[in-house]
DOKOL-364974 format. One line per field, with one value per residue (C-alpha): residue in one letter; x, y negated, z. Coordinates in steps of 0.5 Angstrom, whole numbers. Layout:
% residues N
rest: (a, ...)
xx: (X, ...)
yy: (Y, ...)
zz: (Z, ...)
% end
This chain:
% residues 437
rest: (m, d, a, s, d, a, a, s, v, s, a, l, r, s, a, h, e, q, f, v, t, t, n, d, r, e, q, r, g, v, r, g, l, v, a, d, s, w, q, r, c, e, a, c, g, v, r, p, d, g, s, r, p, p, p, l, r, w, a, s, r, d, l, e, a, h, r, s, a, h, p, l, a, a, v, l, p, l, f, r, e, l, l, g, a, g, a, a, d, d, g, h, v, f, a, v, g, d, a, d, g, t, l, l, w, v, e, g, d, t, a, a, l, r, r, a, e, r, m, r, f, v, e, g, a, v, w, s, e, r, q, a, g, t, n, a, p, g, t, a, l, e, l, g, r, a, v, q, i, v, t, g, e, h, y, s, a, a, v, h, a, w, s, c, a, a, a, p, v, r, d, p, t, t, g, r, v, l, g, v, v, d, l, s, g, g, a, t, m, a, t, p, p, a, l, a, a, v, r, a, a, a, l, a, a, e, a, q, l, a, r, l, p, s, v, p, l, l, g, p, h, s, g, t, a, p, a, g, e, v, r, l, w, a, l, g, r, d, s, a, l, l, e, y, a, g, q, v, r, h, l, s, p, r, h, s, e, i, v, l, a, l, a, l, a, g, r, g, v, t, g, d, r, l, a, v, d, l, s, e, h, e, v, p, a, s, t, l, r, a, e, l, t, r, l, r, a, v, l, g, p, e, l, l, g, s, r, p, y, a, l, l, r, p, v, r, t, d, f, g, d, v, s, r, l, l, t, e, g, r, v, v, e, a, l, a, r, y, s, g, p, l, l, p, r, s, e, a, p, a, v, v, a, h, r, r, c, l, e, q, q, l, r, g, a, v, l, g, s, g, d, a, g, l, l, r, r, w, v, e, a, d, w, g, s, e, d, l, g, a, w, a, a, l, a, r, t, l, p, a, g, s, p, q, h, a, a, a, s, a, r, a, r, a, l, d, l, e, t, a, v, f, p, q, v, r, r, h, a, a, v, l, q, r, s, p, s)
xx: (41, 37, 31, 36, 40, 35, 32, 38, 39, 32, 33, 40, 36, 30, 35, 39, 32, 30, 37, 37, 29, 28, 35, 34, 40, 39, 40, 37, 40, 46, 53, 57, 62, 57, 53, 59, 61, 54, 54, 61, 58, 52, 57, 61, 55, 55, 49, 46, 42, 48, 46, 53, 59, 66, 70, 75, 82, 87, 86, 90, 96, 97, 94, 100, 105, 102, 101, 108, 112, 107, 110, 105, 107, 112, 107, 102, 104, 103, 96, 94, 97, 93, 87, 86, 87, 80, 76, 73, 70, 67, 65, 69, 74, 80, 83, 89, 88, 93, 93, 87, 83, 84, 84, 90, 89, 82, 82, 78, 72, 70, 62, 64, 68, 63, 58, 63, 64, 57, 58, 65, 69, 74, 82, 83, 76, 77, 73, 75, 69, 69, 67, 64, 61, 61, 65, 70, 77, 75, 72, 79, 83, 79, 79, 86, 84, 81, 73, 68, 62, 56, 50, 46, 51, 54, 52, 51, 45, 48, 53, 47, 48, 55, 59, 67, 72, 79, 85, 90, 97, 103, 110, 114, 119, 115, 108, 105, 99, 101, 94, 89, 87, 80, 75, 69, 63, 57, 55, 62, 65, 60, 63, 69, 74, 74, 76, 81, 84, 85, 88, 93, 94, 96, 100, 104, 105, 108, 113, 115, 116, 120, 125, 126, 132, 129, 122, 119, 117, 112, 109, 111, 116, 120, 125, 132, 136, 143, 149, 150, 143, 138, 131, 126, 118, 114, 108, 101, 104, 105, 111, 116, 120, 127, 131, 139, 143, 137, 134, 128, 127, 120, 121, 117, 113, 119, 124, 121, 120, 128, 130, 126, 128, 135, 134, 131, 137, 142, 149, 147, 144, 146, 142, 139, 136, 134, 130, 127, 125, 122, 117, 114, 116, 123, 126, 131, 138, 138, 132, 134, 141, 137, 132, 138, 142, 136, 136, 143, 142, 136, 140, 147, 153, 155, 148, 147, 153, 153, 157, 153, 147, 147, 145, 151, 149, 145, 138, 132, 125, 118, 116, 123, 121, 114, 117, 122, 117, 113, 119, 120, 112, 110, 104, 101, 107, 107, 100, 101, 106, 103, 100, 98, 100, 107, 107, 100, 99, 106, 106, 114, 115, 119, 115, 109, 112, 114, 108, 104, 109, 109, 101, 101, 105, 102, 95, 97, 99, 93, 88, 93, 93, 85, 85, 79, 82, 87, 82, 77, 83, 85, 77, 76, 82, 81, 86, 82, 75, 73, 77, 72, 77, 78, 71, 70, 75, 73, 66, 69, 73, 66, 61, 56, 49, 53, 51, 58, 58, 52, 55, 61, 58, 53, 59, 62, 56, 55, 62, 62, 55, 59, 65, 60, 55, 59, 64, 58, 54, 61, 61, 54, 55, 61, 57, 52, 57, 60, 53, 50, 45)
yy: (436, 439, 444, 450, 448, 446, 453, 456, 453, 454, 462, 462, 459, 464, 469, 467, 466, 473, 476, 472, 473, 480, 483, 485, 489, 488, 481, 480, 475, 474, 475, 482, 478, 473, 479, 482, 476, 475, 482, 480, 474, 477, 483, 477, 474, 467, 463, 462, 456, 452, 451, 452, 448, 451, 450, 445, 448, 442, 436, 430, 430, 438, 438, 433, 437, 443, 440, 436, 443, 447, 450, 446, 439, 440, 440, 435, 430, 435, 436, 429, 428, 434, 434, 427, 422, 423, 424, 417, 417, 424, 424, 430, 431, 436, 440, 444, 449, 454, 462, 462, 457, 451, 445, 441, 435, 433, 427, 424, 420, 416, 417, 424, 425, 422, 427, 433, 430, 432, 439, 439, 440, 436, 436, 441, 445, 452, 454, 462, 466, 469, 462, 458, 463, 464, 458, 457, 456, 462, 467, 466, 467, 473, 476, 473, 470, 464, 464, 459, 458, 454, 451, 457, 462, 459, 463, 457, 453, 446, 447, 448, 441, 443, 447, 448, 452, 454, 458, 461, 459, 464, 464, 465, 469, 474, 474, 472, 467, 461, 457, 455, 449, 447, 442, 441, 436, 436, 439, 438, 443, 448, 448, 453, 447, 446, 453, 452, 446, 449, 455, 451, 447, 453, 456, 449, 449, 456, 454, 448, 451, 456, 451, 448, 449, 452, 455, 456, 464, 465, 459, 452, 456, 459, 456, 459, 462, 459, 463, 469, 469, 474, 472, 477, 476, 481, 478, 480, 485, 492, 492, 487, 482, 481, 475, 475, 472, 469, 476, 478, 485, 488, 494, 500, 501, 506, 501, 495, 499, 501, 493, 490, 495, 493, 486, 487, 491, 485, 489, 495, 502, 509, 514, 517, 510, 508, 515, 513, 506, 509, 515, 518, 524, 527, 525, 530, 527, 529, 526, 519, 519, 520, 515, 510, 512, 510, 504, 502, 503, 498, 493, 494, 496, 489, 488, 495, 498, 505, 507, 504, 502, 495, 489, 486, 479, 474, 475, 470, 472, 469, 473, 470, 463, 464, 466, 460, 455, 458, 458, 450, 449, 448, 452, 448, 450, 457, 458, 455, 460, 466, 469, 476, 481, 484, 490, 491, 499, 501, 506, 505, 504, 498, 495, 496, 494, 487, 486, 486, 482, 477, 477, 476, 470, 467, 468, 466, 459, 458, 460, 456, 450, 448, 445, 446, 446, 451, 456, 455, 457, 463, 466, 464, 469, 476, 478, 473, 474, 479, 476, 475, 471, 466, 465, 464, 459, 455, 455, 451, 446, 444, 439, 442, 442, 441, 446, 449, 450, 454, 458, 460, 461, 466, 470, 471, 474, 478, 481, 481, 486, 490, 491, 493, 497, 501, 505, 508, 509, 513, 517, 519, 521, 525, 529, 530, 533, 538, 540, 547, 547)
zz: (-33, -39, -38, -39, -34, -29, -30, -29, -22, -20, -22, -17, -11, -12, -12, -6, -2, -4, -2, 5, 7, 4, 4, -3, -6, -13, -14, -21, -25, -20, -23, -20, -16, -13, -11, -8, -4, -1, 2, 5, 8, 11, 14, 17, 20, 16, 16, 9, 12, 12, 20, 22, 18, 17, 23, 24, 25, 25, 29, 25, 29, 28, 21, 19, 22, 18, 11, 11, 12, 7, 1, -3, -1, -6, -12, -9, -14, -19, -17, -17, -24, -27, -23, -19, -24, -27, -20, -20, -27, -26, -19, -17, -11, -11, -6, -4, 2, 5, 5, 10, 7, 11, 7, 7, 2, 0, -5, -10, -12, -6, -6, -7, -1, 3, 0, 2, 9, 10, 9, 12, 6, 9, 11, 17, 16, 14, 8, 7, 6, 13, 15, 10, 5, -2, -5, -10, -5, -1, -6, -10, -4, -3, -10, -11, -18, -21, -20, -21, -16, -19, -15, -12, -12, -6, 0, 5, 2, 5, -2, -7, -10, -11, -17, -16, -19, -16, -17, -12, -12, -11, -9, -16, -12, -8, -11, -4, -4, -2, -2, -7, -11, -12, -16, -13, -16, -20, -27, -30, -25, -28, -34, -37, -38, -30, -29, -34, -31, -24, -27, -31, -25, -21, -26, -27, -20, -19, -25, -21, -15, -19, -21, -14, -11, -4, -4, 3, 2, 8, 10, 14, 18, 13, 8, 5, 10, 12, 9, 12, 16, 15, 16, 18, 17, 21, 24, 21, 16, 16, 12, 14, 9, 10, 6, 6, 1, -3, -4, -1, 0, 1, 7, 7, 14, 17, 15, 18, 24, 24, 22, 28, 33, 31, 31, 38, 40, 38, 39, 37, 39, 39, 35, 41, 43, 36, 36, 43, 40, 34, 36, 43, 40, 39, 32, 29, 29, 21, 20, 23, 19, 13, 14, 16, 9, 5, 9, 8, 0, 1, 5, 3, 8, 9, 13, 16, 21, 24, 31, 34, 29, 28, 24, 22, 21, 25, 25, 25, 26, 26, 32, 35, 33, 36, 43, 43, 42, 47, 52, 50, 52, 44, 44, 39, 34, 37, 35, 28, 27, 29, 23, 27, 31, 30, 25, 27, 25, 28, 34, 35, 42, 41, 37, 41, 47, 44, 40, 47, 50, 45, 45, 52, 52, 47, 50, 57, 54, 50, 56, 61, 56, 57, 50, 47, 40, 41, 45, 39, 34, 38, 38, 31, 29, 28, 34, 39, 36, 42, 47, 53, 57, 52, 50, 57, 58, 51, 54, 61, 56, 52, 55, 59, 55, 48, 42, 42, 50, 49, 43, 47, 53, 49, 46, 53, 56, 50, 50, 58, 57, 52, 56, 62, 58, 52, 57, 60, 54, 51, 58, 57, 50, 52, 58, 53, 48, 53, 55, 53, 47)
% end
């Protein structure tokens, strides 16, 4: 490292220290994308001192099942050829993560791997921005483009000795982000060639995926639908995706609700029943007919029938897969395939009812499992982060006196206090608003 490099590293660390100690928003000498990322990390409660390493999402057995079915498993040999060949010479590691920032493969120089383990840059760990702070894989996923993060640009001080470059990898058919590829190491990873290498590797992977006879579209539970079968994905999405005959259709929010209601109905429904399933308010028959006419133009007459309204092909859904796994007692797989609430913004009664039912089934299975790993994954997800019962159950599964037990218990107490106090505060505020001035 020459004098100019040393000065740059020192300047970055000084800027980081000033930000975390004085809350300085100017952040002179820090790139805009880094400054924005630091502010996101602060808002999410990431610890800048590195005292809380990224969480482990997958145990070894679950990790193997998850990554063996992941779309990027098909291009892992390509990544090894392009990025892993020189790892021993350069002292770096390369990693491949899923769309949530969970590292699926971490390979490379033995000494660098040991150093990476000390900051929990390991297979199964979550390196999203929300969990690990500013870092190349997490920030690349956050921004949807290739990024390079060097030394003191990392939000966590535990990573200040590292530099890294990462690029998202997208499904060549849908454009959806499948995961991320990363290079991490020393000074050589802070250079333009490192960023160019991950960009090239991501593009090469996307080109190879496009040539494969079948590319999973939406993750480990997806794949090419059998002839005549419709596939519907609606978990964690405001707009559903429908696959049929090799084509993927992006449905509008309203069409998503209609298709989901028809999928739940099975044998078909009348217009009156469908209107009730779609809205608590009266829907004019003419409006519903017009909407279904537009949907038939999207799906084709071979998929959407009328009198009664019905889907004319067998339908397999992501939420149906989760329900089936729960029925079979396969809670680990069910939680792995649950990518979020069913059409979370929809207020259609049929959607709301099924959303709540599935959430209750999955939550009950997770809490009833007594498995600390499952409970931790539940509370770390957006939909479980404020689940008092889950935090309390997690605390009960952890060894008394351990830091993890103390943290889970503290979170449960805080949520319990919020539950008790906040309704009273709102009631008092409402009374004050009604009182004459």
